[in-house]
C-alpha positions as CSV (number, residue, x, y, z in Angstrom):
1,M,35.8,15.6,32.1
2,P,37.4,17.9,29.9
3,M,35.2,20.3,28.0
4,G,37.6,20.3,25.0
5,D,37.9,24.5,23.0
6,R,34.7,26.5,22.5
7,L,33.7,28.9,20.3
8,L,31.4,31.5,21.0
9,L,29.4,34.1,18.0
10,C,27.1,36.7,19.6
11,S,25.8,39.8,18.9
12,D,26.0,42.2,20.3
13,G,22.7,41.8,22.4
14,L,24.7,39.7,24.0
15,T,28.1,41.3,24.6
16,E,26.8,44.8,25.5
17,M,24.6,43.5,28.1
18,V,26.7,41.0,30.3
19,T,30.5,41.6,30.7
20,N,33.6,39.4,29.7
21,E,34.3,38.5,32.2
22,A,30.6,37.2,33.2
23,I,30.6,35.4,29.7
24,A,34.0,33.6,30.6
25,A,32.3,32.6,33.5
26,T,29.8,31.0,32.1
27,L,31.8,29.4,29.5
28,E,33.9,28.1,32.1
29,E,30.8,27.1,34.5
30,E,28.5,25.6,31.9
31,P,29.8,22.1,30.6
32,T,27.2,21.7,27.9
33,P,27.5,24.4,25.0
34,E,23.4,24.1,25.5
35,G,23.3,24.6,29.3
36,A,26.0,28.0,28.6
37,A,23.7,29.1,25.8
38,K,20.9,29.2,28.0
39,K,22.5,30.7,31.3
40,L,24.3,34.0,28.7
41,L,20.6,34.2,26.9
42,S,19.3,34.6,30.2
43,Q,21.9,36.9,31.9
44,A,21.0,38.9,28.7
45,N,17.4,39.3,29.6
46,A,18.3,39.7,33.1
47,G,20.1,42.9,32.2
48,G,17.3,44.1,29.9
49,A,18.2,43.0,26.2
50,R,18.1,46.3,24.4
51,D,18.8,44.6,21.2
52,N,18.4,41.2,19.8
53,V,20.5,38.2,21.3
54,T,21.8,35.9,19.4
55,L,24.8,33.8,20.0
56,L,26.3,29.6,19.1
57,I,28.6,27.8,20.9
58,A,30.6,25.3,19.2
59,R,32.5,22.6,21.2
60,F,35.7,20.6,19.8
61,D,35.8,17.9,22.1
62,P,39.2,15.9,21.7
63,S,38.0,13.0,23.4
64,R,35.7,12.1,19.9
65,P,38.4,12.9,16.8
66,E,36.1,10.7,15.1
67,A,33.7,13.1,15.1
68,A,35.6,15.7,13.4
69,N,35.3,13.8,10.2
70,P,32.6,11.9,10.2
71,G,32.6,10.8,6.4
72,D,36.1,9.6,6.5
73,P,36.3,6.1,6.4
74,G,38.9,5.9,8.8
């Protein structure tokens, strides 16, 4: 199942505790935004999380083009 593109918005609470490589690997391995977010938060906390950790992952699913414009009558 292709995952589509994803966008990660996060604070330095994540990027200072988890390497870019580990973030990329987690996003590649975890099929859902929720799963990836939980794993990244866990990794930041395991690293000591010296700051607030804020993150949002949005998935753009190419198999659901109708989701792009839910109000569009089509």
